[in-house]
N, C-alpha and C positions, 0 to 999 in steps of 0.2 A: 446097398441093395434095397429096393423098394419092397413094401409089405402091403398086404390087404387084410382088413379086418373081416373075420368070418364068423357066422353064427355057428355055435357048437351043436345046436339042435339039428339043423337041416343042411349046413354047409354052404349056405348062400353067401356071396360076397356082399358085405355091408358097406365097404368103402371102395373108392377107386384106389389104384396103386398110389401109395404115399411114401415119401421119405420121412424117416423118423429121427427127430432131434433127440439126443440123450442128455438130460440135465446133469447126469453124473460126470460128463466130460467138461462141464462148464467151469469157468473161473469166477469166483465170488470176490467182491470188494469187501474187505473187513469193515464192519459197522455200517454197511450200506445195504439197502434192500434190493439189490439187483445182481444179476449174474450175466455173463456173456457165454453163450453156448455155441460151439463151432458147428458148421454145417455138416450133414452126413457125408461121409467120404464118397466121392464120385458124383455128387448131386449137382455141383455147380451153383448151389444156393448160397446166400449170405449167412453169416452168423446171426443169431437172434439175441435180443436183450430183453430182460424182464420189463414189463410195462409197470412203471412206478405207480403204486397205490392200488393196483388190482391184484397183484400176486399171480397173474397169469402171463403167458407169453403171447406176443403177436407173431404168429407163425405165418410164413408165406403160404400161398395157395398149394394145395395137394401135399401138405405135410401134417405130421402129428408130433406130439411131444411125449417122451417117456420121462416120468418124474424120477428123481433120485431116490426119494422115499415115497412109499405108497400114500395116497391121499385118503382121507376119511370123509365120508359124506353121510351123516346120520348113521343108519345101520349098515351101510355098505363099506366094508373094509377092503383095503388093497386096491383101490382105483389107481392104476399105474399110468394111464395114458390120457391125453386129451386130443381130440380130433376136431378139425374145423367142420362146421355143418355142411359147407359146400363140397366136402370130400365124400359125403355119404351117397350111396346108390339108391335107386327107387325101391329096393328091397326093405328099406327102413321106413316105417310109418309111425306117425303119432298114435298113441293109444288113449284109453279112457282117462288116464291120469294127466293128459296134456292140459296145462293151464296157462292162460294168458294173463299176466299181471298187468300193472299199469303201462309198462313200456315194452314188454316182451315176454318170453317164455321162462318159467321157473318151475322146476319139478317138485319142490317140496322134498319129501323123503321117499318118493316112489319113482321107479323108472318110468319115464314118459315116452320112451321110444321102444318099438317092438319090431322084430323081423316079420316078414310076410307070413312066416309059419306060426306067429303068435308068441314066440319066445321074447320076453322082455330083455332088451340088449343094451340100453343105455339111458343116460340122463342128459337132456339138453338144457343149457342155460343161455340166457340172453335178455334178462330184465335190466332195469335201470342200473347204471353205474357198474355193469359187468360186461366182460367181453362175451362174444358168442362162441360157445364151445360145447363139445359132446364129451361125456365121460363114459366110455364103454364099461360094462360090468364084466370083470374077469371070469366069473363062474359061468357066464353065458356066451362069451366071445373068445376068440383066439386070433393071433396074428400069424399070417402065412407069408413066407418069402415068395416074391415073384421076380422074374427076370425083367430088368429095366429095358 
């Protein structure tokens, strides 16, 4: 089933419908830094493999990744998902913490994306030697099932 990321404050859809890959279903190679994660059931998508050296996954378009263990980013605990930037809707806007580093966007320790209502909803990454991805803030966003 596809899901949409939603602002908890105003209910706006922050993403297009996406298929969510679940890292907990993946198979890890012992003593190797990668895992294979099966495609979401019914999606028709390929499995994904961890990008060596980055610690992030190359997800197909219109997908998200649920981490097996919550991620930590400075003072934000429990970041559980990553979303591709091209899956966001126009309801998501850069805010005053938006910073362009030498090669792209890096949020530092503050959320750099807000909903159109002003609610800070995520952190966008995309600077040198990193993949481009969004980490939604769990206290400010939620996932809603949608019909495929």
